TIMI-2910 file (N, C-alpha, C, CB; in pm, 1 decimal, decimal comma, always signed):
<rs>
+----------+----------+----------+----------+----------+----------+----------+----------+----------+----------+----------+----------+------+
!      n_x !      n_y !      n_z !     ca_x !     ca_y !     ca_z !      c_x !      c_y !      c_z !     cb_x !     cb_y !     cb_z ! resn !
+----------+----------+----------+----------+----------+----------+----------+----------+----------+----------+----------+----------+------+
!  +4034,3 !   +581,0 !   -229,7 !  +4011,5 !   +670,4 !   -118,2 !  +3875,9 !   +639,1 !    -56,3 !  +4019,3 !   +818,0 !   -163,1 !  Met !
!  +3872,2 !   +627,0 !    +73,1 !  +3745,9 !   +601,4 !   +142,4 !  +3708,5 !   +723,1 !   +225,1 !  +3755,9 !   +475,4 !   +232,2 !  Thr !
!  +3579,7 !   +749,9 !   +228,4 !  +3530,1 !   +860,4 !   +309,7 !  +3518,1 !   +815,0 !   +454,5 !  +3393,6 !   +911,5 !   +256,8 !  Asp !
!  +3544,7 !   +907,6 !   +545,0 !  +3529,6 !   +877,2 !   +687,3 !  +3381,0 !   +863,0 !   +719,8 !  +3595,3 !   +988,0 !   +775,6 !  Ala !
!  +3350,5 !   +772,1 !   +808,5 !  +3211,7 !   +754,5 !   +850,5 !  +3167,5 !   +872,8 !   +935,4 !  +3194,4 !   +622,7 !   +928,8 !  Leu !
!  +3044,1 !   +915,6 !   +913,6 !  +2987,8 !  +1023,7 !   +994,2 !  +2937,3 !   +969,8 !  +1125,8 !  +2874,7 !  +1094,9 !   +919,3 !  Leu !
!  +2943,4 !  +1051,1 !  +1229,1 !  +2881,8 !  +1013,2 !  +1356,2 !  +2731,6 !  +1027,2 !  +1341,1 !  +2935,0 !  +1100,8 !  +1474,7 !  Thr !
!  +2659,4 !   +975,0 !  +1436,1 !  +2513,9 !   +984,7 !  +1434,9 !  +2470,4 !  +1131,3 !  +1433,7 !  +2453,8 !   +911,6 !  +1556,7 !  Phe !
!  +2531,1 !  +1212,5 !  +1516,8 !  +2496,2 !  +1354,1 !  +1525,4 !  +2526,1 !  +1426,8 !  +1393,9 !  +2572,4 !  +1420,3 !  +1640,8 !  Glu !
!  +2640,1 !  +1394,6 !  +1331,3 !  +2675,3 !  +1456,1 !  +1202,6 !  +2574,7 !  +1416,1 !  +1093,7 !  +2818,8 !  +1414,9 !  +1160,6 !  Glu !
!  +2532,1 !  +1291,5 !  +1097,7 !  +2434,3 !  +1244,1 !  +1000,3 !  +2302,2 !  +1318,1 !  +1014,5 !  +2412,0 !  +1094,1 !  +1016,0 !  Ser !
!  +2255,2 !  +1335,8 !  +1140,2 !  +2130,1 !  +1408,3 !  +1162,8 !  +2139,9 !  +1552,9 !  +1115,7 !  +2092,6 !  +1404,3 !  +1310,6 !  Leu !
!  +2255,7 !  +1613,9 !  +1136,0 !  +2274,1 !  +1753,5 !  +1096,1 !  +2286,4 !  +1767,4 !   +944,1 !  +2398,2 !  +1811,9 !  +1164,1 !  Ala !
!  +2345,9 !  +1669,9 !   +876,5 !  +2374,9 !  +1680,9 !   +733,6 !  +2260,0 !  +1636,3 !   +643,4 !  +2496,3 !  +1600,2 !   +701,5 !  Lys !
!  +2182,5 !  +1536,7 !   +687,3 !  +2081,8 !  +1477,3 !   +600,0 !  +1940,7 !  +1498,9 !   +652,5 !  +2108,0 !  +1329,3 !   +583,7 !  Phe !
!  +1848,3 !  +1513,0 !   +560,7 !  +1706,1 !  +1522,3 !   +592,4 !  +1640,7 !  +1399,3 !   +529,2 !  +1641,3 !  +1658,5 !   +539,2 !  Asp !
!  +1623,2 !  +1292,5 !   +605,6 !  +1574,3 !  +1168,2 !   +545,0 !  +1430,9 !  +1181,9 !   +493,8 !  +1582,2 !  +1054,1 !   +646,0 !  Pro !
!  +1406,4 !  +1123,9 !   +380,1 !  +1272,1 !  +1114,8 !   +322,7 !  +1249,3 !   +968,6 !   +286,6 !  +1255,1 !  +1209,4 !   +196,4 !  Ala !
!  +1134,5 !   +917,6 !   +323,5 !  +1105,4 !   +777,7 !   +300,2 !   +970,5 !   +763,4 !   +232,8 !  +1108,9 !   +699,0 !   +431,0 !  Met !
!   +957,1 !   +661,2 !   +152,3 !   +829,4 !   +626,4 !    +92,7 !   +782,8 !   +494,4 !   +150,3 !   +839,6 !   +618,9 !    -61,0 !  Gly !
!   +654,4 !   +472,3 !   +147,8 !   +598,9 !   +349,1 !   +200,9 !   +522,2 !   +274,2 !    +93,7 !   +508,7 !   +377,9 !   +319,9 !  Leu !
!   +543,5 !   +144,7 !    +88,5 !   +456,5 !    +57,1 !    +11,3 !   +375,6 !    -17,3 !   +115,4 !   +537,4 !    -41,6 !    -85,3 !  Glu !
!   +246,6 !     +0,8 !   +112,9 !   +162,1 !    -48,5 !   +220,5 !    +77,3 !   -166,1 !   +172,6 !    +72,5 !    +63,9 !   +273,9 !  Val !
!    +81,0 !   -273,5 !   +248,1 !     -5,3 !   -389,0 !   +224,2 !    -92,5 !   -404,0 !   +347,5 !    +78,0 !   -520,8 !   +195,2 !  His !
!   -222,6 !   -408,4 !   +327,9 !   -313,6 !   -417,5 !   +441,4 !   -418,3 !   -525,5 !   +415,3 !   -381,4 !   -281,3 !   +468,3 !  Val !
!   -473,6 !   -576,6 !   +523,4 !   -589,0 !   -664,8 !   +513,5 !   -711,1 !   -576,8 !   +530,9 !   -584,7 !   -781,1 !   +620,4 !  Glu !
!   -799,7 !   -578,9 !   +433,8 !   -917,1 !   -492,9 !   +438,1 !  -1012,5 !   -534,2 !   +548,9 !   -988,8 !   -495,2 !   +304,5 !  Leu !
!  -1068,5 !   -435,2 !   +614,6 !  -1172,5 !   -459,8 !   +714,3 !  -1306,5 !   -424,9 !   +649,4 !  -1148,2 !   -375,4 !   +846,3 !  Asn !
!  -1334,4 !   -491,3 !   +537,4 !  -1455,4 !   -466,5 !   +461,1 !  -1531,3 !   -597,6 !   +443,1 !  -1422,2 !   -402,5 !   +324,0 !  Thr !
!  -1654,6 !   -586,1 !   +399,3 !  -1735,9 !   -705,9 !   +377,7 !  -1709,6 !   -771,7 !   +243,8 !  -1881,6 !   -671,5 !   +388,3 !  Asn !
!  -1644,4 !   -699,2 !   +153,2 !  -1614,3 !   -756,1 !    +21,7 !  -1470,1 !   -724,4 !    -16,4 !  -1712,0 !   -701,8 !    -85,7 !  Ser !
!  -1423,1 !   -791,0 !   -121,1 !  -1285,0 !   -775,3 !   -166,2 !  -1263,1 !   -638,0 !   -230,1 !  -1248,5 !   -886,3 !   -265,8 !  Lys !
!  -1138,7 !   -605,8 !   -260,6 !  -1103,4 !   -473,4 !   -311,6 !  -1162,7 !   -444,3 !   -449,4 !   -953,6 !   -459,9 !   -317,9 !  Met !
!  -1167,4 !   -543,4 !   -537,8 !  -1209,4 !   -516,1 !   -675,2 !  -1328,0 !   -598,7 !   -723,3 !  -1095,2 !   -539,0 !   -766,5 !  Phe !
!  -1400,6 !   -660,5 !   -630,3 !  -1522,6 !   -732,2 !   -668,1 !  -1612,9 !   -742,8 !   -545,1 !  -1489,4 !   -874,5 !   -725,9 !  Cys !
!  -1729,9 !   -795,3 !   -564,7 !  -1825,2 !   -805,3 !   -454,9 !  -1818,7 !   -934,8 !   -376,5 !  -1961,2 !   -788,8 !   -507,2 !  Gly !
!  -1717,2 !  -1017,1 !   -399,7 !  -1706,5 !  -1144,1 !   -326,7 !  -1686,3 !  -1118,3 !   -178,0 !  -1590,4 !  -1229,5 !   -382,2 !  Cys !
!  -1754,3 !  -1195,2 !    -93,4 !  -1740,0 !  -1175,9 !    +51,0 !  -1601,6 !  -1214,2 !   +100,8 !  -1844,4 !  -1256,6 !   +124,8 !  Pro !
!  -1565,7 !  -1159,3 !   +215,2 !  -1433,9 !  -1183,3 !   +274,0 !  -1441,3 !  -1265,6 !   +401,7 !  -1365,4 !  -1051,7 !   +302,6 !  Thr !
!  -1552,3 !  -1330,1 !   +426,2 !  -1566,8 !  -1408,9 !   +548,4 !  -1460,5 !  -1518,2 !   +555,4 !  -1707,1 !  -1470,9 !   +556,0 !  Glu !
!  -1402,6 !  -1532,6 !   +672,6 !  -1300,0 !  -1634,1 !   +694,6 !  -1365,1 !  -1768,8 !   +721,4 !  -1208,0 !  -1594,6 !   +811,6 !  Phe !
!  -1302,8 !  -1875,0 !   +675,0 !  -1344,4 !  -2010,0 !   +709,3 !  -1434,4 !  -2077,0 !   +607,8 !  -1412,7 !  -2007,8 !   +838,3 !  Gly !
!  -1457,5 !  -2016,9 !   +493,1 !  -1541,8 !  -2079,9 !   +391,7 !  -1465,2 !  -2192,5 !   +322,9 !  -1589,7 !  -1975,6 !   +287,8 !  Ala !
!  -1537,8 !  -2277,3 !   +255,5 !  -1475,9 !  -2385,1 !   +178,7 !  -1384,4 !  -2324,2 !    +72,0 !  -1584,6 !  -2476,8 !   +113,2 !  Glu !
!  -1275,1 !  -2392,0 !    +37,4 !  -1184,1 !  -2339,4 !    -65,5 !  -1257,0 !  -2312,3 !   -197,2 !  -1068,9 !  -2437,6 !    -89,4 !  Pro !
!  -1217,0 !  -2205,5 !   -263,4 !  -1267,7 !  -2166,9 !   -394,9 !  -1416,8 !  -2134,0 !   -397,7 !  -1240,6 !  -2276,1 !   -491,8 !  Asn !
!  -1474,3 !  -2097,1 !   -284,7 !  -1615,4 !  -2058,2 !   -283,0 !  -1633,6 !  -1907,4 !   -272,4 !  -1686,6 !  -2126,1 !   -167,8 !  Thr !
!  -1527,8 !  -1833,1 !   -249,8 !  -1533,9 !  -1687,0 !   -239,5 !  -1466,1 !  -1623,6 !   -360,6 !  -1467,2 !  -1637,9 !   -108,3 !  Arg !
!  -1499,9 !  -1672,2 !   -478,9 !  -1440,5 !  -1622,0 !   -601,9 !  -1548,5 !  -1597,3 !   -706,7 !  -1335,3 !  -1720,6 !   -655,3 !  Val !
!  -1517,6 !  -1507,1 !   -797,8 !  -1603,9 !  -1476,4 !   -911,2 !  -1513,6 !  -1464,3 !  -1034,3 !  -1687,8 !  -1344,1 !   -886,9 !  Cys !
!  -1565,5 !  -1439,2 !  -1151,2 !  -1479,2 !  -1426,0 !  -1269,7 !  -1374,5 !  -1315,2 !  -1258,4 !  -1564,1 !  -1400,5 !  -1390,8 !  Pro !
!  -1399,6 !  -1212,1 !  -1178,5 !  -1302,4 !  -1103,0 !  -1163,1 !  -1181,5 !  -1147,3 !  -1081,2 !  -1368,5 !   -981,5 !  -1096,8 !  Thr !
!  -1201,1 !  -1230,1 !   -980,8 !  -1091,4 !  -1271,3 !   -892,0 !   -972,4 !  -1329,5 !   -967,2 !  -1141,7 !  -1372,8 !   -792,3 !  Cys !
!   -990,6 !  -1426,5 !  -1057,1 !   -874,8 !  -1478,1 !  -1132,2 !   -844,2 !  -1399,3 !  -1259,7 !   -898,3 !  -1622,8 !  -1168,3 !  Pro !
!   -915,0 !  -1289,3 !  -1282,7 !   -888,9 !  -1206,0 !  -1400,3 !   -934,3 !  -1269,6 !  -1530,1 !   -742,9 !  -1175,3 !  -1409,3 !  Gly !
!  -1048,6 !  -1337,1 !  -1528,7 !  -1097,8 !  -1401,8 !  -1650,7 !  -1132,2 !  -1297,6 !  -1757,1 !  -1221,3 !  -1488,9 !  -1619,6 !  Leu !
!  -1117,0 !  -1332,6 !  -1884,2 !  -1146,1 !  -1237,4 !  -1991,8 !  -1288,2 !  -1182,1 !  -1980,8 !  -1126,4 !  -1304,2 !  -2128,3 !  Pro !
!  -1299,7 !  -1052,6 !  -1996,6 !  -1430,2 !   -986,4 !  -1991,6 !  -1476,2 !   -947,6 !  -1852,8 !  -1531,8 !  -1074,0 !  -2052,1 !  Gly !
!  -1411,0 !   -997,9 !  -1749,7 !  -1450,0 !   -964,3 !  -1611,9 !  -1389,1 !   -829,0 !  -1576,4 !  -1403,3 !  -1075,3 !  -1510,1 !  Ala !
!  -1472,0 !   -735,2 !  -1538,3 !  -1425,1 !   -600,0 !  -1509,3 !  -1426,5 !   -573,9 !  -1358,7 !  -1512,0 !   -495,9 !  -1582,6 !  Met !
!  -1313,9 !   -531,3 !  -1303,9 !  -1308,6 !   -499,8 !  -1161,1 !  -1383,8 !   -370,4 !  -1129,7 !  -1163,1 !   -488,3 !  -1114,7 !  Pro !
!  -1439,0 !   -363,4 !  -1009,6 !  -1503,3 !   -243,0 !   -957,6 !  -1443,8 !   -218,2 !   -820,4 !  -1660,6 !   -257,5 !   -951,1 !  Val !
!  -1391,6 !    -97,7 !   -799,0 !  -1321,5 !    -67,4 !   -674,5 !  -1418,7 !    -61,4 !   -556,4 !  -1245,7 !    +65,3 !   -687,3 !  Val !
!  -1371,3 !   -107,6 !   -441,4 !  -1448,4 !   -110,0 !   -317,2 !  -1449,3 !    +30,3 !   -255,6 !  -1389,3 !   -214,3 !   -216,8 !  Asn !
!  -1564,2 !    +93,1 !   -250,3 !  -1577,1 !   +230,6 !   -200,6 !  -1529,8 !   +244,6 !    -55,3 !  -1722,4 !   +276,4 !   -211,9 !  Arg !
!  -1566,7 !   +149,8 !    +29,9 !  -1527,7 !   +156,5 !   +171,7 !  -1375,8 !   +149,4 !   +185,6 !  -1594,2 !    +41,9 !   +252,3 !  Val !
!  -1310,5 !    +67,4 !   +104,0 !  -1164,3 !    +57,1 !   +109,9 !  -1099,2 !   +188,1 !    +67,7 !  -1114,5 !    -57,7 !    +20,8 !  Ala !
!  -1152,3 !   +254,1 !    -34,1 !  -1098,2 !   +382,8 !    -78,2 !  -1117,8 !   +488,1 !    +30,9 !  -1165,8 !   +428,3 !   -210,0 !  Val !
!  -1234,8 !   +488,5 !    +93,5 !  -1258,7 !   +582,4 !   +203,6 !  -1161,0 !   +557,2 !   +318,7 !  -1404,1 !   +570,7 !   +253,9 !  Glu !
!  -1131,4 !   +430,9 !   +346,8 !  -1034,1 !   +398,0 !   +452,2 !   -894,7 !   +446,5 !   +415,0 !  -1031,6 !   +246,4 !   +478,0 !  Ser !
!   -856,5 !   +430,5 !   +288,3 !   -725,9 !   +479,4 !   +243,1 !   -718,0 !   +631,3 !   +257,6 !   -700,1 !   +438,2 !    +96,1 !  Ala !
!   -826,5 !   +699,3 !   +231,2 !   -828,8 !   +845,1 !   +246,1 !   -813,9 !   +884,0 !   +393,3 !   -959,9 !   +903,6 !   +188,1 !  Met !
!   -879,5 !   +811,2 !   +482,3 !   -866,6 !   +840,1 !   +626,3 !   -723,1 !   +820,0 !   +673,9 !   -961,7 !   +750,5 !   +708,0 !  Arg !
!   -660,1 !   +712,4 !   +630,1 !   -520,1 !   +688,4 !   +667,2 !   -432,1 !   +800,1 !   +612,0 !   -471,7 !   +550,5 !   +614,6 !  Ile !
!   -458,2 !   +840,5 !   +487,8 !   -383,5 !   +949,7 !   +428,3 !   -396,8 !  +1077,7 !   +508,8 !   -429,4 !   +973,0 !   +286,8 !  Gly !
!   -516,4 !  +1109,9 !   +552,9 !   -537,1 !  +1229,6 !   +634,4 !   -464,4 !  +1218,9 !   +767,4 !   -686,1 !  +1252,9 !   +658,2 !  Leu !
!   -463,6 !  +1099,5 !   +826,4 !   -393,5 !  +1079,4 !   +953,2 !   -243,1 !  +1097,4 !   +936,5 !   -423,7 !   +940,3 !  +1009,4 !  Ala !
!   -191,4 !  +1073,4 !   +814,4 !    -48,5 !  +1088,9 !   +786,5 !    -18,4 !  +1222,2 !   +717,9 !     +1,0 !   +973,3 !   +699,5 !  Leu !
!   -109,7 !  +1317,7 !   +731,0 !    -90,0 !  +1452,9 !   +676,7 !    -70,2 !  +1453,9 !   +525,7 !    +29,1 !  +1518,0 !   +743,0 !  Asn !
!   -130,7 !  +1361,4 !   +456,3 !   -116,2 !  +1352,4 !   +310,8 !   -212,8 !  +1446,8 !   +239,6 !   -139,4 !  +1208,3 !   +263,8 !  Cys !
!   -178,9 !  +1473,9 !   +115,2 !   -275,3 !  +1533,9 !    +25,1 !   -356,3 !  +1419,2 !    -33,7 !   -205,4 !  +1620,3 !    -86,9 !  Glu !
!   -485,7 !  +1441,5 !    -51,3 !   -573,3 !  +1339,8 !   -108,2 !   -597,4 !  +1376,3 !   -254,4 !   -708,8 !  +1329,0 !    -28,5 !  Ile !
!   -570,6 !  +1283,6 !   -342,6 !   -583,3 !  +1308,2 !   -485,7 !   -728,6 !  +1328,2 !   -525,0 !   -523,1 !  +1193,1 !   -565,1 !  Ala !
!   -751,3 !  +1417,0 !   -619,9 !   -885,8 !  +1434,2 !   -673,4 !   -926,4 !  +1313,0 !   -754,2 !   -894,4 !  +1560,3 !   -759,1 !  Glu !
!   -828,8 !  +1246,9 !   -815,3 !   -851,0 !  +1120,0 !   -883,4 !   -721,5 !  +1040,6 !   -878,5 !   -898,6 !  +1141,6 !  -1030,8 !  Trp !
!   -733,1 !   +911,0 !   -893,3 !   -614,9 !   +825,8 !   -888,1 !   -630,0 !   +715,9 !   -991,9 !   -594,5 !   +765,6 !   -745,8 !  Cys !
!   -525,4 !   +637,0 !  -1004,1 !   -527,9 !   +530,7 !  -1104,2 !   -473,0 !   +402,5 !  -1043,3 !   -446,6 !   +570,8 !  -1230,0 !  Arg !
!   -536,9 !   +293,1 !  -1074,8 !   -486,4 !   +161,4 !  -1040,0 !   -420,3 !   +102,6 !  -1163,9 !   -600,4 !    +68,4 !   -986,6 !  Phe !
!   -308,9 !    +35,5 !  -1145,1 !   -232,9 !    -20,8 !  -1256,9 !   -208,5 !   -169,2 !  -1232,7 !    -98,2 !    +54,2 !  -1275,8 !  Ala !
!   -176,0 !   -237,6 !  -1339,1 !   -142,2 !   -379,5 !  -1329,0 !     +8,6 !   -395,9 !  -1321,8 !   -199,6 !   -458,8 !  -1448,6 !  Arg !
!    +54,4 !   -466,1 !  -1218,8 !   +195,3 !   -504,5 !  -1208,2 !   +199,7 !   -652,0 !  -1245,6 !   +255,3 !   -477,6 !  -1061,8 !  Lys !
!   +268,0 !   -683,7 !  -1352,1 !   +269,2 !   -820,9 !  -1402,6 !   +371,5 !   -907,2 !  -1329,6 !   +298,3 !   -821,5 !  -1552,0 !  Asn !
!   +326,8 !  -1022,3 !  -1287,8 !   +410,2 !  -1122,8 !  -1223,0 !   +375,8 !  -1257,4 !  -1284,2 !   +389,5 !  -1123,7 !  -1067,5 !  Tyr !
!   +470,0 !  -1347,6 !  -1281,3 !   +444,1 !  -1481,7 !  -1332,1 !   +476,0 !  -1581,7 !  -1222,0 !   +527,7 !  -1511,0 !  -1460,4 !  Phe !
!   +383,9 !  -1591,9 !  -1126,9 !   +398,5 !  -1683,9 !  -1015,4 !   +295,2 !  -1795,4 !  -1029,7 !   +382,4 !  -1609,8 !   -879,5 !  Tyr !
!   +329,2 !  -1917,7 !   -992,4 !   +234,5 !  -2027,9 !  -1007,3 !   +109,7 !  -2013,6 !   -920,3 !   +302,8 !  -2157,1 !   -974,7 !  Pro !
!   +117,1 !  -1936,3 !   -812,2 !     +0,3 !  -1920,9 !   -726,3 !    -80,8 !  -1794,5 !   -760,3 !    +44,2 !  -1916,9 !   -580,5 !  Asp !
!    -51,0 !  -1729,5 !   -873,9 !   -123,8 !  -1609,6 !   -915,1 !   -176,9 !  -1634,1 !  -1056,3 !    -31,8 !  -1481,1 !   -909,6 !  Met !
!   -296,4 !  -1693,6 !  -1066,4 !   -346,0 !  -1735,4 !  -1197,3 !   -366,9 !  -1620,8 !  -1296,5 !   -474,5 !  -1808,5 !  -1179,9 !  Pro !
!   -394,5 !  -1500,3 !  -1249,8 !   -417,6 !  -1391,2 !  -1345,3 !   -287,5 !  -1322,5 !  -1387,2 !   -512,6 !  -1288,4 !  -1284,9 !  Lys !
!   -175,3 !  -1354,6 !  -1321,9 !    -42,4 !  -1304,9 !  -1355,9 !    -27,2 !  -1153,5 !  -1344,3 !     -8,5 !  -1346,5 !  -1494,4 !  Asn !
!   -112,6 !  -1088,2 !  -1268,1 !    -91,3 !   -946,8 !  -1240,1 !   -148,9 !   -913,2 !  -1104,0 !   -154,6 !   -858,4 !  -1349,4 !  Phe !
!    -92,8 !   -810,0 !  -1046,9 !   -140,5 !   -756,2 !   -920,2 !   -191,3 !   -615,6 !   -950,7 !    -26,9 !   -755,6 !   -808,6 !  Gln !
!   -310,2 !   -582,1 !   -903,9 !   -361,5 !   -447,7 !   -922,5 !   -305,6 !   -361,2 !   -811,5 !   -517,2 !   -445,2 !   -923,4 !  Thr !
!   -243,7 !   -252,7 !   -847,7 !   -168,7 !   -172,1 !   -753,2 !   -179,7 !    -25,3 !   -791,0 !    -21,5 !   -216,1 !   -748,4 !  Ser !
!   -127,9 !    +60,9 !   -705,7 !   -115,1 !   +201,9 !   -738,6 !    +33,0 !   +231,6 !   -750,6 !   -183,8 !   +293,4 !   -631,2 !  Gln !
!    +68,4 !   +305,1 !   -854,2 !   +209,8 !   +332,4 !   -877,5 !   +237,5 !   +481,8 !   -870,8 !   +253,8 !   +276,5 !  -1013,1 !  Tyr !
!   +209,2 !   +553,5 !   -976,4 !   +247,0 !   +694,2 !   -981,2 !   +132,7 !   +791,2 !   -953,1 !   +304,6 !   +724,8 !  -1114,1 !  Asp !
!    +12,1 !   +742,7 !   -935,0 !   -101,2 !   +829,9 !   -904,8 !   -185,0 !   +769,1 !   -791,8 !   -188,4 !   +852,4 !  -1031,4 !  Glu !
!   -132,3 !   +772,4 !   -668,8 !   -200,1 !   +708,6 !   -555,8 !   -312,7 !   +794,2 !   -498,7 !   -100,1 !   +677,7 !   -446,7 !  Pro !
!   -390,4 !   +733,4 !   -410,9 !   -500,4 !   +801,9 !   -342,8 !   -447,2 !   +913,4 !   -253,7 !   -583,0 !   +702,3 !   -259,7 !  Ile !
!   -343,0 !   +885,4 !   -178,5 !   -284,9 !   +982,8 !    -85,0 !   -135,5 !   +996,6 !   -114,7 !   -308,4 !   +939,2 !    +64,3 !  Ala !
!    -83,7 !  +1119,1 !   -102,2 !    +57,6 !  +1141,3 !   -134,8 !   +112,8 !  +1259,1 !    -56,0 !    +75,3 !  +1165,5 !   -285,9 !  Phe !
!   +245,0 !  +1270,1 !    -54,9 !   +317,9 !  +1380,1 !     +9,6 !   +283,5 !  +1397,4 !   +157,2 !   +289,8 !  +1508,9 !    -62,9 !  Asp !
!   +268,7 !  +1288,0 !   +227,7 !   +240,0 !  +1296,1 !   +370,0 !   +365,9 !  +1299,7 !   +453,2 !   +154,6 !  +1180,4 !   +412,5 !  Gly !
!   +346,8 !  +1311,1 !   +581,1 !   +460,1 !  +1307,0 !   +672,8 !   +412,2 !  +1262,8 !   +809,6 !   +530,1 !  +1444,7 !   +681,3 !  Phe !
!   +507,5 !  +1216,6 !   +887,2 !   +482,0 !  +1177,5 !  +1024,9 !   +602,9 !  +1221,8 !  +1104,7 !   +456,0 !  +1022,5 !  +1039,0 !  Met !
!   +579,7 !  +1297,0 !  +1208,1 !   +690,0 !  +1340,8 !  +1292,5 !   +738,7 !  +1225,0 !  +1378,1 !   +647,5 !  +1459,4 !  +1381,0 !  Asp !
!   +869,7 !  +1206,7 !  +1379,3 !   +932,1 !  +1100,9 !  +1458,0 !  +1041,1 !  +1164,8 !  +1542,2 !   +989,8 !   +987,0 !  +1366,8 !  Val !
!  +1040,2 !  +1135,6 !  +1669,5 !  +1143,7 !  +1186,2 !  +1758,5 !  +1258,6 !  +1087,1 !  +1760,3 !  +1088,5 !  +1210,2 !  +1901,8 !  Thr !
!  +1377,6 !  +1134,0 !  +1727,4 !  +1497,1 !  +1049,5 !  +1725,4 !  +1581,0 !  +1084,6 !  +1844,9 !  +1578,0 !  +1066,7 !  +1593,8 !  Val !
!  +1612,7 !   +988,5 !  +1930,9 !  +1698,8 !  +1018,1 !  +2045,9 !  +1835,2 !  +1066,8 !  +2001,2 !  +1714,2 !   +894,7 !  +2134,5 !  Pro !
!  +1887,4 !  +1166,6 !  +2070,1 !  +2017,3 !  +1223,4 !  +2035,3 !  +2129,6 !  +1120,6 !  +2045,2 !  +2048,0 !  +1341,5 !  +2124,9 !  Ile !
!  +2119,5 !  +1030,4 !  +2140,9 !  +2226,8 !   +932,0 !  +2160,0 !  +2218,6 !   +816,6 !  +2060,0 !  +2222,0 !   +876,9 !  +2301,8 !  Asp !
!  +2115,1 !   +816,4 !  +1975,5 !  +2102,0 !   +708,4 !  +1876,5 !  +2046,2 !   +580,9 !  +1936,4 !  +2235,9 !   +679,2 !  +1813,3 !  Gly !
!  +2007,5 !   +584,3 !  +2062,4 !  +1955,2 !   +464,8 !  +2127,4 !  +1810,2 !   +439,0 !  +2087,4 !  +1966,3 !   +478,0 !  +2279,2 !  Gly !
!  +1751,4 !   +347,0 !  +2152,2 !  +1612,0 !   +315,0 !  +2125,0 !  +1600,1 !   +190,8 !  +2038,9 !  +1542,8 !   +432,1 !  +2057,4 !  Gly !
!  +1478,0 !   +156,9 !  +2005,0 !  +1455,0 !    +34,5 !  +1925,8 !  +1520,2 !    +43,2 !  +1788,9 !  +1304,9 !     +8,7 !  +1909,4 !  Pro !
!  +1565,4 !    -67,0 !  +1740,4 !  +1627,5 !    -74,4 !  +1608,3 !  +1545,7 !   -164,1 !  +1519,7 !  +1772,3 !   -125,1 !  +1617,0 !  Arg !
+----------+----------+----------+----------+----------+----------+----------+----------+----------+----------+----------+----------+------+
</rs>
């Protein structure tokens, strides 16, 4: 048995869509996210790295304050709650171009959460797709 497809109008009336975002951004800061290495473009290869960049043993990351403040501003613009504290976690990957084999990310305790953005949906379902 197959269910009949809903019309666009029926879908809008029946469902309240909720979406989550995974955001990747290029920082507009003078240093990287987890170390003090500069972010200037055009330097010689491998000259903007320190022991923290490839995750060498004993190298401890330090979060970039300006980047966290920027994340909080974006969160406020998206009507989010700003966490009193958050956690960065390691997502393990085994890619040949990622020598430390992990990506530092936020998973279940992000800086900003439960936000919303009002979007106007045309009744006829038209508009950009």
